C-alpha positions in Angstrom: -26.0 -49.4 -4.3 -30.1 -49.2 -5.3 -33.3 -48.4 -3.1 -36.8 -49.0 -3.8 -40.2 -47.9 -3.1 -42.4 -51.1 -1.5 -43.9 -51.3 -4.1 -40.7 -50.3 -6.8 -39.5 -53.2 -4.4 -42.2 -56.0 -5.4 -41.9 -55.4 -9.2 -38.2 -55.6 -9.3 -37.2 -58.2 -6.8 -36.3 -61.8 -8.6 -36.8 -65.4 -7.4 -33.9 -66.3 -5.5 -33.3 -62.0 -4.1 -33.3 -61.2 -1.1 -33.9 -57.1 -0.5 -33.9 -55.0 3.3 -34.6 -51.4 5.0 -31.5 -50.0 5.9 -30.0 -51.5 9.0 -31.7 -54.7 8.0 -34.0 -54.0 9.9 -36.8 -56.1 8.0 -35.1 -58.3 5.2 -37.7 -60.4 2.5 -36.8 -63.6 0.2 -38.6 -63.6 -2.8 -39.4 -67.8 -3.8 -40.9 -69.6 -6.4 -43.3 -69.6 -4.1 -43.8 -66.0 -2.5 -41.8 -63.6 -1.0 -41.2 -64.4 3.0 -39.6 -63.0 5.8 -36.5 -64.4 6.9 -34.9 -63.5 10.2 -36.3 -61.6 13.3 -40.0 -63.0 14.6 -41.3 -62.8 11.2 -39.0 -65.5 10.3 -40.5 -68.3 7.6 -43.8 -65.5 7.6 -45.1 -65.8 4.4 -45.0 -61.0 4.0 -48.2 -59.6 4.5 -49.0 -56.2 3.2 -49.2 -53.3 5.1 -49.9 -49.9 5.3 -45.7 -49.5 7.0 -44.1 -51.6 4.3 -44.7 -48.3 2.4 -42.6 -45.7 4.3 -39.7 -47.6 4.2 -36.8 -47.9 1.5 -35.6 -50.7 0.6 -32.9 -51.8 -1.6 -32.1 -55.2 -3.4 -29.3 -58.0 -3.1 -28.1 -62.1 -2.8 -26.4 -63.8 -0.5 -25.4 -67.4 0.3 -28.7 -68.2 1.7 -30.7 -66.9 -1.3 -28.6 -68.7 -4.1 -30.4 -71.6 -3.5 -33.6 -70.3 -5.4 -31.8 -69.3 -8.1 -32.3 -72.2 -10.4 -36.1 -71.7 -10.4 -35.4 -68.1 -11.0 -35.0 -68.0 -15.4 -38.2 -71.3 -15.6 -40.3 -69.1 -13.6 -39.2 -65.4 -15.1 -40.6 -67.4 -18.1 -43.7 -68.7 -17.2 -45.5 -65.5 -14.9 -44.2 -63.1 -18.9 -46.2 -66.4 -20.6 -49.6 -65.9 -18.5 -49.2 -62.1 -18.8 -49.2 -63.0 -22.6 -51.6 -64.7 -22.2 -54.0 -62.9 -20.2 -53.3 -60.0 -22.5 -53.6 -61.3 -25.1 -57.3 -63.0 -24.0 -57.9 -59.2 -22.8 -57.1 -57.7 -26.6 -59.4 -60.9 -28.1 -62.5 -60.3 -25.9 -62.4 -56.5 -26.7 -61.9 -56.4 -30.0 -65.0 -59.3 -30.5 -66.9 -56.1 -28.8 -66.4 -53.4 -31.0 -67.0 -56.3 -33.7 -70.4 -56.9 -32.1 -71.1 -53.2 -31.8 -69.7 -51.8 -35.1 -72.4 -54.7 -36.3 -74.9 -53.2 -34.4 -74.8 -50.3 -35.4 -74.8 -51.5 -39.1 -78.0 -53.2 -38.5 -79.3 -49.5 -37.5 -78.3 -47.4 -39.6 -78.9 -50.1 -42.4 -83.1 -49.9 -40.4 -83.1 -45.8 -41.1 -83.0 -46.1 -45.0 
């Protein structure tokens, strides 16, 4: 069994998987629309990130209840990778343009000196 801190669990958990603290005192499930509590008084409510969650360790697993979401996993993960790639490429292009504009300005400054 592999244990995660809250931040690592959020990064690692896949759609259709559950994560629990020791003794299953807190259990969440990742669905296509977010991370939700399962069981207990917060059952079905979206997880709000609170300080107490950072002091827990979590394990990730799948069970019969969580497998209903498995069919959404691959398409959603492809979409997430595509969105991250697009954001990265847009930022990269913008930085290139800014760098190009700076070098052009520097060129003109030097030209004026001569």
